[in-house]
N, C-alpha and C positions, 0 to 999 in steps of 0.2 A: 444613550446616544452612541451609535457605532463610531468606531475610530478608524480612520484611513491612514495607512502607513506604507511607505515605499518598500518594495521587496528587498532591496539591499539592506535597509535599516532593520527589517524584521530578521533577515538572515544573520546580521551581525549580533543582534540581541540573543537569538536562539543559540548561536555558536558560543558566545561568551558565557551564557548561563549554563550550558552543558560543560564547558571547560571548568567552570567553578565547581563541578561535581567530580573532578579528577579525570575527565575524559581527555585524551590527547587532542591537540588542536585540529589535526586533519580529520580525526574520527568525529569530533564534535561538529565539524562543518558538514560532514556527510549527513548526520542526523538532522541538523538544521536545514540543510538543502532539501531533504526529502519532504519536510514539513512545509517549507515555503513553496516548493514546486507544486505540492498538492493544492495549496491556496491559489497559485497562479492558474492551475488547471480548472479551477472552479469547484474544487472538492474540499471545502473547509472542514468537512467531517473527518478528513485525514490530515488536517493541517495543524495550526497552532494550538487548538484545544487539547491536543495530545501531548504537547511538550511537558506540562506538569505531571502527566502520568509517567512518562519515561524518566523524568528527573526524580520522581517519588520512588521509583524502583531502584534507581542508582543510589539514592540517599539511604534506603533501607538495606542495601547490599544484595538485594535480590538479583540485580543486574551488575555484572562486573564492569567497572569503569574502563579498565585497560583490556581490550579484547586480546586473548591469547589462544586462538584456535589450535587444536592438535589433530594431526593427521591420524586417522584410525586405520584406513587401508588406502593404498594407491596402486591401481592396476593400469595406469596410463590414461585411458579414456574415461575411467570411472574413478572418482575420488570421494572418499567418505571422511568428513571432518567433524570433530567434536567442538562445538562452539564454546563450551565451558562457560555458559551463561553470559556471554558478551552481548552487546547491543545488536539486535537483529539487523538493523540497517548497515552496520559496519561489517558484520559477517557476510551478509548477502552481497554487499559491494565487492568484497574479496572473492566471493564465489563466482561473480561475473568475470573477474579477472582470470581466475583459474579456468573457468568453463570455456571462455573464448579461446584462451591460449591452447587448451587441449583439443578443442574442436578444430582449430586451424591446423593442428598437428595430426589428428586422427580422423578428421571428417565429422565426428560427432563426439559429444562428451556428456557425462552426467555427473553433477556435483551434488552430493547429499550432505546436508548440514543438520546435525542433531544438537539438542540442548542449546538452542538459540532463543531469541525473543521475537516479539512482534516486529515486523520490518516496515510497517506503514503501507505505502502504495506499491503494489507489485510492478506496475508499468514503469516505474522509475528505473527499475533494474533491467527489465527485458528490453527497454528502449536502448540502454547502453550496449547491450549485446548486439542488437540489430544495427546500431550505428557502426559496428565493427565487422559487419559482413555476415552475421549469423541470423538464422531464424531461431528464436528462443522461446521456451516454455518454462514458466516458473510456477510451482505449486507450493502452498504452505498450509499448515493446519492452524486451528485457532481454538480458543476455549469454547465450551459448549454454549450454543445460542439457540438451537432449534431441537425439537423433538424428532425422533425417528418417525417416519410416516405412520400415522395411526396412534402415536404415543402422546403423552402430555407432560413429559419431563425433559429438560435439556440434557442431551447426550451427545449431540453432534455440533461441530463448529461450523462457522460460515465457510471456512476453508477456501479462500479465494485463490484465483489463478490468473495468469496473464500469458498471452502469446504476442510476440512482436516480430515484425519483418520489415526489411527495407522496402520502401514504396517508390523508388526512383525519384522523379521530380516532385512527387507528392509528399516526400518525407517519409517518416516512419508510420506504418500502420500497426496499431496496437489495441488489443482487447484486454480489459482488466475487470473481472467481475467476481463478486461473492456469489455463493450458491443459494443465498436466501433472497427473499423478495427485495431486500434492500441491505446495504452494508450497515453493520451495527453502529458505526460512527455517525451515520445520518440520523439515527434515533437520538444519540447523544447530542448531536447538533440541534435537533428540534427542541430538546429539553433546554438547552442553553438559550435558545431564541424564544422560549415560551410559546411554541407553536404546536398545534395538533399534528398528528401523523395520519396518512391515509389508512383506512380501516383494513386494507389488504396487507399491510406491512407486518403486523404483529398481533399477538394475543396476550392476555393477562395470565396470571398464575393458574387460573382455572381453565385455560384454553379458549377463552372467549375473546373474539377480536376486539381490539381497543384502539382508540385514537389518542390516548394519553401516553406520551413518550415515557413518563416515569413508570407507569404500570407495564409498559412494553419492556423496559430494561429489566424489571423484576421477573417478567414472564418469558414468553417465547417469541423469537423472530420466525416468521413463516417462510418455508422454502419457496424458491422460485419454481414456477411450472409444476407445482404440486409434488407428486412422488418423484418426478425426475430430478428436481433440485436436491432432494434428500439423497437419492442414489449417487448423484455426481459428487456431492459433498462427502459421502461415506467413502467413495473410492479415492478421492484425493487425500483423505486421511490415511488410506492404505499406502499411497505413494509418499506423502510428506512425513507421516508419523511412523507407521509400522515398518516400512521398508528402510527408512533412514536410521532406525534404532532409537528414535526419539520418543517422547510421550505421545499419546493418542487418546481420542475420546475425551472422557471426563478428567483425564490426567493432565490436560493442558491448562495452564494458568494465563489469563489474558493481561494486557497492560493496564487494565482498569484497576487491578489490585496492586497495592504498593509492595506486598510481600508474597513470598511463595515462588519456588523455582518454576520458571515459565515452561521449559521443556518443549518449546515450539520446534518443529522440524520443517526443513525446506528441501525441495528437489528442483534443481535447475538442469534443463536439458538444452544444449546448444548444437545446432547443425550448421556446419560451415557450408555456405551456399556453393562454394567452388567445388565441393566434393560431389555435388549432384548436377550442377548446371553452370554454364558460363555466366558470371555475374551480370554482364551487360544484357544478355538474353533474359535472365531472370527479371531484371529491372523492367525491361520492355514488356514482359508478360504481366508483371504486377501493375504497370501503368495501364495496360489494356483492361485488366480486371477492374481497376479503380474507375477508369473512364466509363466502362459499360455500366458499372453500378451507379455512378453519379448521374448518368444520363437517363436514368429511369424516370418516366413521367411522375411528377409529384402528385400525391393525393391532395384534395382540398384542405387548405389550412397549413400546408407544408411549403416553406419557401425554397428549401434546398435539401438535397439528399447528401448525407454525410457518410463517410466510411469510418471504421473504428479508429479512435484517436484524434480525428479531425476537430471535433468540438473543443477538446482540451487545448489543442494547439492554437485555435482561434482565440479562446478565452485568455490564454497566456499572453498573446500579443496585446490584447486590450488591457489586461490588468497590469502589465508591465509599464503602461503609460498612466493608467488611472489610479493605481495603487491597490492595496489589499485592504478590504474592510473587515475589521475584527469586531464582533458583537460584544455587548457589555459584559456578559458572564465570562467569556473567554478573556477579555481585557482585564477583568478583576483577578482571574487566575494568574495571568501573566504579571500583574502588579504584585501579587504575592510572591511569585518567583523572583521578581526584581528585588523585593524587600529581603528575601532570604539569601540572595547571592551577592547583593550590592551592585548588580549590573543594571544601569538605568534603562527604563522603558524607552523605546523609540518615541520621538515626538510626532504626534499626529500632524498630518499636513492636508492641505486642500488639493483638489485635482489641479488647480491652476499652478500651485507651487511645484507639483510633480512634473508638469509638462513644461515648466519654464526652463 
């Protein structure tokens, strides 16, 4: 039976459990907030099911509990940092701070982070930059998930990326996608729920399309848009892995493994809107673009046209009231975390109790 929990209670549990692994309180809260935010956005594939993965890597020493990034080169608008195996969420949050500050000073900035870890949901970080007056692009690489176009062995990561911009009265417009037909976490989510996956998502180890999430995890995730998805993913590994001086290709270790140096690389580019346009004029132009897009006549079966990031914002409003539903397998994994850390699990509540 699914368990419904208030977002604040889930945040408190994840924060305390992370602190129990030696992570400083502020950093533990960042990790926890990325997971709970993903849940609120309606993306449980990037939510609480991942907490045990991150904690497992902390416990093994693969991830350093106290992030201590080191500057490699600093040329003002461009900063290269060695994350020294810290939590990806913590390092990327700091990259946003550095990136926005430098963009406001120079007009544009690029922050490269090497030797980091998986950071969860990219939109969490680009949204922060957009809220401070920047247009931001964040790219990262990931452990092998798909084969090069025409191949049958994993060599290329999902290598997700996000772009965010202020949208005036519509809030933040944000895109966050993997270059595969689906994010790998959604396949793990299907496995936890005991549900089949669409045939177009993945193939087994022989390259045959499968609806079994377990066989898909062992096999290949298919690229989005055929060869185009493969090419985009390859080039983002150039930006996030090769260019930053981090691991790339099959050298990247994902959060699913409790051991092994991750070697994930990130590249954050921030553009200060003021360096190109009057902010008020920019917001007006963004609002015009959004209005034109949303006024498009809807096809049969479509109730409303959304712009990127809008469905997540709507879902967050709803789940903030209704609570977050955690499926049985994830709840069992969190119960194991509670047993190992001594941090009590949140008490499930009814929707009526949450709205009271």
